[in-house]
Structures are given as structure tokens and as C-alpha cells.
N, C-alpha and C positions, 0 to 999 in steps of 0.2 A: 428866507432863503428860497430862491427859485428852484424848481425841480430840476434834476439832472436831465440832460439831453443825450447822454451816453453813459456807459457804465464805467466805474473806476477799475483800475488794475491793481491787483495785490500780488506781490512777489512773496511766495511762501517759503522760499529756500532757507531763510534763517531758522525755520522750525524743522528743517529736515537734516541739518548738518550740525553735529555736536561742536564744531569749531566756531560757530557763529557767536558774535559778541552779544552781550546783554543789550547794548544800544541798538543793534540791528533787529533783535527780536522785539524790542519795545517799539521801534518804528513800524514794523509790520503789524503789531497788535493795535497800535493807534490807528493806522490806516484801515484796518479791518473793522474796528469799532465804528469808524465814521461811515464806511460803506454799508454796514449792516443797519445802521440807524437811518441813513439817508435814502437807501433804495432797496436794501435786501438782496441785491444782485451785484455781482462783480466778475471781472475776468481774473483768472488765477494763472499766474506764470511761476516759473521756478520750481515746478513740481517734480522734475527729474525723469519723467517718462518720455522716451524718445519720440520725436515727430513721426518716425517711420513706424513705430508701434501703434500710435494713434491712427495713422492712415490705414494700417493693415486691419485694425478693428473695424473701421468704417467700411473698408473695401469688402471684407468677408461678410459683414452684415448685409450689405447691398446685394452681394451674390446670393445669399440665402433667399432674400425676398424675390429677386428677379429671375433666378435660375431654378429654384425648387419647384417641383411639380405640385399640383393640388393635392395629390395623394400623400406626398411627403409632408406637406403642411398639416393635412388632416391627421397624420400619424401622431403628431405632437400637439394636437389641438387641446386647448384648455377645456376641461370638462368639470361639470358640477359634481359635488360630492355624491349626489344620488345617481350619477352616471359613472361612478368609479374613479373620478378625479379628485383633486383637492380644492377645486374652485378658484385657483389662482394661477398656478404655474402652467406655462405652455403657450401655444400660438393662438392669437386672436385675429379673426378675419376683419376686413374693413367693415365698420359699423357695429362691431360687437362691444367695443368700449363705449361707455356712456359718461358724459360730463354734464352735470346740471340737468339731467333728464333727457339729453339730446345725444344722438349717436355721433361719434367722431368719425372723421374720414382718414383713417389710417389702419394699418395692420401692425401687429407687434408680437414679440415673444418675451415673456416674463420669466426671469430666473431669480430665485430667492436663496438666501442662506438656508441650508437644510438643517433640520434638527438632528442632533446626535441621539444615540440610543438613550431613551428615558429622559431626555433633556426637557421635553415639553410638559412633563408631569407638573401639575400645580399651576400651570399658566392659564388654564381655562380654555374652553373651546374645543378640547380634544374630542369630546363626544360627537361632534358633527364632522370631524375630519378636515375642516377648513385649514389649509396651509400645511397639512401634515403629510404631504406627498414628497416625491423626489422630483428634481428638475427633469424636464423633457428636452433633451438636447437634439438639435438638428444633426442629421447625418451629412448634410451638404452645406457649405464646403467641408471636406473631411478634416481639415486642420482647424476648424472654427472652435471646437470645444477646448482644445489645448490652449489656443490663443486666449480665449475668454477667461479660462480658469487662472492663467498666469496674470492676465490683466486685472482681474478682480483683486488679487493679492497686492499688486502694485497700487491700485487706486485706493484700497483700504488704508494703506500707509499714508497716502496723501490726505485722506479724510481725517485720520487721526491727527495729523499735523495741523490741519485747519481748525479742528475743534479745540486742540490744545492752545492755539493762538487766540481763539475766541475766549477761552477761559482767562488767559492772561489779559485780554482786553478789558475784562470785567473787574480786574483788580487783584491785589495781593491775596494769596490764599485760595484762589479759584483756578489756578493753573491747570489742575488735573480734573476738575469737576466733571467736564464733559467726556474726558478720556475714560474715566471710571464707568460712566453710563453707556459707553459704546465699545467696551472691551470684547463683547460678543455681538457686535452690531448685526441686527437682523436686516442685512443689506438687501437691496433689490437691484438687479441689472436688467434693463429693457433694451431690446433692439426694436426700433420703430421705423416703419416705412410709410412714407407719405406720397401717394399719388397726387398730382395736381388737382385742385378742387374743380368740380364741374362748372361749366359756364352757367352764369345766372340764367334761369329759365330753361335750362336743358332738361330734357325728359328722356325716358327710355324709348325704344323704337316705336312701340305702339301706345305708350301712355297708360297701359293697363297693368294689372297684376302686382302692384306695389301696395304695401301697407302704408298708412300715413307716416309712421316713423321712418320708413325706408325713403319716402319722398323727401323728408326733411333732412336726411343724412347728408352731411357734407355741405349743406347750404350755408356759406359764409365763413365757416371756420373749419380747420382740420382737426384741432383739439381745442375744446371749449375752455373758457376762462376758469382757472382753478388755482389753488395753492397746493404745495406739496406737503406730505404728512409729517415728515420726520425731522432730522437734524439739518442736513445739507444735501443738496443735489449737485453732482459734478457732471455737467453735460458735455459730451463729445458729439459733434455734428459735422456733416459735410459742409461744403462752402456755400450752400444755398443762401442768398441774402433775403432779407425782408420777410422772414418766415416766423421766427420766434419774436413775440412782442411782449413787453413788460409794461404793466400799468404803473405810472408814476403816482406820487402821493396826491397830486391834484386831479387824477383821473384820466390823464392823457396816456396814449400808448406810444412807446418808443421801440424801435427795433433793437434787438440784441444780436447783431450779426456775428458770425464766427470770426475769431481772430486766430490765425495760424499758430499752433503750438500751445494755445491757452484753452482752459476749461471755462465755460460759463457756469458760475456757481450761484446758487440762491439758497436762502435759509428757509426752513420748513416750519410747520405748525408747532412741533415740539420745542424748537428753539425759541419761538415766540412765547410759548408758555413758560419755559424756563426763565426767560428774561422779563416776564411779567409785562410783555408788550413793548419793552424798551427797543427791541428789534422786531420788526414786523415780517411775517411771511407774506411775500408780495404776490398778488395775482398775476398770472401770465397766460398766454394762449399761443397757438400756432395757426397761422393763416398762410398756407402755401398755394399760391395761384400760378406758379410757374408750370411749364410744360414738362420739366424734368421730374425725376423721382427723388425726393429728399429722404435722407437717412440720418437718424440720430441714435446715439447710444448713451442715454442717461444712466448714471450710477447714483443710487440713493443710499447715502451713508446714514443709517438710522440708529436709534437707541437699541439696546438689548431688548429682546422680546419681552422680558420680565421687568423692564425698567418702570419705575413709578415716577412720573414727571409732574412736578409742581414748581411754582415760582421760587427762585433762589432768594434768600433773605436780602442779599446785597442788591438784587434787582428790584425788590419791593421797595427798599429804601430810596432807590434812584428814581422811582416812578410814583412817588407820593405817599408811600407807606401803607397802601391797601393792596391785598392780593386780588388781582383781577381775574384769575383763572383758578379753577379747582384742580385737584390732583387727578391724573388719569393713569391707568395702566397702559403702556404703549401697545402691547400685543392686542388687548381688547379694542383699543381705539382703531388699530390697523384693520382688524377683522370686520369691524362695523363699516369701515370705508369700503373694503373689498366687496362686501355683500351688496353694495349699491353701484358697483362699477360696471356691471355687465348686463346685457339683455339675453 
């Protein structure tokens, strides 16, 4: 089978409406199974979130990046645990994020599900404070926090519908398997701002005063090739074309340009592990060479922090009868990743 040159489209509405017929749900589950096996990426429609809401989220994220002062960004800056932060939440300047040892050419704000009182006991990692803080919310635009808090609740519902459909796609008796493991999803919402990449060969005014890593920053990619950590990512982005690129199974890169009203969805490392590699977590990257400022707002719908993830027996049977992945505790896996994400 030749690799896809575009992403399939999945209508998730049958899993959001109780009046949907079993046949409609089965058709969505079958299409989803094919998309996850063939590319690990797809467009998601029928999610029920108004186009106006999606546009407002992108608009306010853009306003934060382009209108906030340096002091306001510094007020909510991500800080290491030794600096009084939790090492993860908050604003990151251009070049602070690292992918495969190389600085990325974007700025961002990370928001995570917050632990409830006493909830993190027994999950490990508490001793160093990583992830144990509160979200650092921008003050500008003033309506941004309320909008994002409401948006998170809506998109969590969409995430639950998608993982329920994924369970159905794997066969009878697995309809709720992923829903159970994401009931307290340790979700992440990012606002990401991408300036256009520097021209090849461009230097600072005098060519001096930069560390080697700073000179490398942004050369060639805005966000380096990577896979996502958890269950699924639901990406909302502005209309910038030819920025998000997905690697096909034969190693080619195709663009995953935005489709109005649709999310771009991809599966993550935990879903690959649960399915014993039946569904692959697909590498992707961002290359934004335009003169405009690109904005994206990915929502990462993840397992519970305390979830233990190992291949499902059904998926082991479907992939040759041998477990290809060991069990991992999601929270510990996530913290290992975070520790290597920043300079």
C-alpha cells in the first residue's frame, strides 16, 4: 500500500450523541482504526465545538504573544524547582525548548491539569517538586483564562469520545479501556507562537556574543522532529500552510495543513504502547518559513498521572503474540521527558 499523501478525516459525532446508531459508531471506529494504523494522524470533525470558539482561542493566544510586554511574560516564566517553580508550567522564551538536543524557534505557555489536595501522594517525584505547582496564567488578554478554562472542559469531552472510539476499534470488550485510564487525564494545553525562521546564513548584527547553541537555534526547523508522549493530541492552529509536517511510513514528509473547523489529531507514545505497536506514534515537526507569526494551541489528552501502561492482551495477539513494550508508569515517564525538554 503506498503511503498517504494527505490525512484522512474522521467524523467523531456518533460518539458524542446518545442517539447515534450502532452502525454509525461502528463505521467511525473502523475508519479510526485504519487511520491510526496507516498514518497515526487524521483530521477530526463533528466534535461540536463552534468555529467561533476555536477562532477566539487562537485570536487570544496570538494577542498574548504579540501584545504582552517582556515583563508580563517574565512574570509567568517557567522556573526550575531550585528557582521556586515546578519545572514545567509557565512561559518559555524562544530557544528555551529543546528537541533532540537542539533549541526550537518558538515561544510557548504550558498549562497542566493541577493536582488536587493530597492527590499526588504515592505517585513519586513529589520530593523534587516537579509538576507540583499551579498554572501561571497570563493577565493579558484579560478574558483569556476564562476562555481557556471553558475550552479545556469542552476538548476533554472530545478526547474522551475519541479514546472511546479507539477502544471500540480494537474489538468487543475494549470499549471503555482507554476511558478508564483517562478519567483524570493529566492533560496539557500549550499556546505556541512561531516567528518565521531566520534566513539561512543570517547572523546577528555584529556576529559576536552568541553561544554555539544560540547560533544553531532555529536553523532549519521551528520545532524539531518528535513524537508526542501520551494518548492523543488535538491540535488547533491558525491558517498558516506548510508548517506542520508529518513523516510517512516510508520516511517522506507531508504537510498537515489546517482544515477550517477540524482538529489535527495524532496518537502518542502511550497509545503505541497500549496497542503493542499496532498503532504507531508518528514523528512530526514544524517548519515555519513564512513572514507571519504562526499560532497553535495543542491539547494533549493524556492518561491519568498514576496510570500504568502496558500492551493490551488483544493487541499482543494482533501483533504476533509477543509483548514488544514493557510497562511504564505514565507520571514517571512524563517527568523523565520534561527533565530533558529545557535549557
